[in-house]
N, C-alpha and C positions, 0 to 999 in steps of 0.2 A: 959892809953889805948895803946895797942901794935900797933906799926906803921905797915902799909901795907908793907910786904917784897918786893913787886914789886917796891916800891918807892926807894929802896936802889940800884936798877940797873938802868943804863942809859936807857932812853926810846928808843934810837937808838939800843941798844943791844936787847931789847925786840922785836923790829921790825925785826931785822935780824934773830933772833931765829925763829920767825914766818915764815919767808921766807923759811928757811931750812926745817922746819916741813911740810909746805904745798907743797913744790915742790917735795921733796922725797916721800911724801904721794901720790901726783898726779902721779908720775912715777909708783908707785906700783899699783895704781888704773888702770893706762893705761895697765899694764901687764895683767889685768883681763877683758879687753874689749871684747876679743874673746868669753868669757863665758857669760857676762852679758850685754854688750853693753853700750854706753855712757849714755843713759837716765836711764837705770836700775842702773848703777853705781852711778849716781847723786842721785837717789831716795834712794838707800841703805845708801849712805854716809850721806845725810841730815836727813834721818829718824832716824838713829842711833844717830847722833849728837844731834838732838832735844830731844830724849828720855834721853840721858846721861846728857845733860845740865839741863833739867827741873828737873830731879831727884836729881842732885847734888846742883844746885843753888836755886831751889824753889823760883823763882822770886816773889818779893812782888809787885804786880801790883795794889793793892788797892790805890786809890788816884791819879793814873796817869791821867794827863789831856788829852784832845783830841789831843793836839799838840804832846804830848809824844807818844801816840798810832800811830799817823801819822808817826812819826819818826821811830817807830818800824816797821810799815808796809813797809816804803820805804827801810829800811835796809834789811828787809827780801826779798823784791823783788830784790834788788841788789844782794844779795847772791844767790838767785835762778837762776837769769839770768846769773850771772858770772859763776856759777858751770856748768850749762848745756852747755853753749856756749863753754867754754874752753875744756870740755870733748869731744864735737863734733870736735873741732879744733885739739885736741891731736890725735884723731882717724885718722886725715887726714895728719898732718904734724908733724915733730919732736917737742918734748916738748919744747926744748930751743927756737926754732923759734916761736912757738905758743905764748909763754910767752913774747917774745920780742915784737911781734905785740900787744899783750894784754896790754903792758906797755903804749900804747897811752892814756889809761884812766887816770892813775896816772899822766902822763905828762901834760894832759889837766888841771888837778887840780893844778899842780905845776905852769903851765903857767899863770893861772888865778890869782895867788898870787904874781906875779913878782913885786918887788919893787926896786931892784938894778940891775945895768948892769951885775954883776957877776952871779946873779940868772938867768938872761936871757941866759948867756953863757952856763951854765950847761944844761939848757933845750934844747938849740940848739944842743949841743953836743949829747945828748941822742936821739933827733929826727933824727940827722944825722945817727946814728947807725941803727935806725929803717928803715929809707929810703934806707939804703944800702942793706937791705934784698929784696927790690923791684927789684934789678938787679940780679935776680936769673935765671940761665940758666941750673940748674941741675934737675929741676922738683921737688925739695924738698918742695917748697912752692906752693901749688895748690891754685887756686882762691877760691874754696869752703872752704878750711881750713883757708885761710887768712881772709875770710869774717866772719867765726865763731869766729876767734880770735878778730876781730875788734868789733863784737857785745859784746864779753866778756869785751873788753876795756871800752865800754860805761857803762856797768853794774858795772865794777870795780870803775869807777869814782863816780857813784851813791853810791856805798858801802862806799867809803872813806868819802865823804861829809856827808852822813847820819850818819855814825859811829862817826865822829868827833863831830857832833852836839848832838847826842843822849847821848854820853858818859858823857857829863857834866850835864845831867838832871836826871840821874837815879843812884841808889846805885850800886856800884861794877859793876858786869857784868849782872845784872838783865835784862837790855835792850837787851843785846846780846842773852841771853837765849830765850827771847820772840821772837826776830827776827829770830833766827834759826828755831823756831817752825813754824813761818810764812813761811819761805823758804821751809820747809818740806811739809807744807800743799799745797803749790803751785806746787811742783815738784812730790811728791809721786804719786798722781793720774795718772800722765802721764807715769811714769816709773815703776809702780807696776807690770804691765804685764810682762815686760822683767825680772824684779827682781825675781818675784815668779817662773817663768819658770826656771831661772838659779839656784835658790836655791833648787828647787825640784830635779834637776839633780845633784847638788853638795852642800849639806847642810853646808860644811865647809866654804862656802862663807859668811855665817852669822858672824862667828868669825872673818874672815879676814876683813870684812867691819866695824865691831865694832871697831877693832884696827885702821883701816884707818880713821874712823870718829874721833877718839881721836887725831890722828896726824894732819889731814887736816882741821878739824873744831873746835873741843873743845879746843885743845892746841893753834893752830895757830890763830884762831879768838880771843881767850881770850887774847893772848899776844898783838895782834894788837889793841884790844879795850882798853887795859890798856895803851899801848904806846900812843894812840891818846888822852888820858886824859892829857898828858903832852907835846905833840908834835903837831905842826901845821899840817894841812892837806897838805900844800905845801911841807914841809920838808918830810913828810911821802911819798908823791907822788914821789919825786925824789929818795928818799932812796930805793923805790921799784925797782929802776933800777938794783939792785942786783939780782932781780928775774930771769932774763934770764940766767945769768951765773950759778946760782945754779940749774936752770932747766936743762941747758945743761949738767952739771955735773951729775945730777940725771938721765937724759935720757941716758947718756953714761954708768953709773954704773948699772942701773936697766934694761933699755930697749935696751942697746947695740946700741944706735943711734950715728952715726958719723956726724961731721960737718966739712965743708971745711974751708979754711983759710979766705975767705971773710965773711962767717957766724960768724966765731970766732972773726973777727975784729969788726963786727957790735955789737956783745955782749960786746966786750971790751970797745967800745965807751960808751955804756950806763952804764957800771960798773964804768968807769972813772967819768961820770956825778954824779953817786951816791956818790962816794968818795969825789968829789968836793963839793957837797952841804953839806955834813957832816962837811967838814973841814972849810967851810966859813959861816956856819949858827950858830946862837947864841941860847943858852938855849934849846937844844934838848935832 
């Protein structure tokens, strides 16, 4: 039997690749908010992602237990809430700052799994970076945007825990494909109006969001799901600290967003925490 090619790569590399894919994809989605709006963007992204994954994976759901279906539902709800909330946040505040606040979710997961003093040190360092954003006097972080990002953080924590548990119960990425379909069923009815109106005005949005669905959902979620088969939720949670740095880079390159020195220092702290957890963790 041929070995799964993904097992030849370190799980940490899969997680980092997912971060780059989703953050640059989110920046590209953000550039289209003026045409389709955050809710319409989430509906198009998840709708296309569900269609693509179901067509490619064709998940074998026969024989799944009630517990497995509950896991699929929870993962789908986590995806839906995470996507909608972060898109509303990105519409209000710079991408890098939104993702830094959203990181509270993975850090909560990481904190729940603390077993050694060094683990606590990395979590405290990352939390310090997030708190530094609270001392904002530039107007870049609005209360509305920060609240949306905080809601996204809660859903991201649910996504990590649900994904880690479901990934060990189902074949390949069957559970992921089913969960994305659940997320689409939750979001599409609310965002369909904005999406249809935008597509009528500019049909090329269909092709754009099909590509973005591949970047931010199919590829990114697939890599994360595979990584979580061999990585603890705690390690994944702190490794996600790389997200704000990648998001800031994507925001600068795609959306031309600038960050001041304090904001860059905050991002640097959470990136340092990510590097620290990888350096001091075993078997990731």
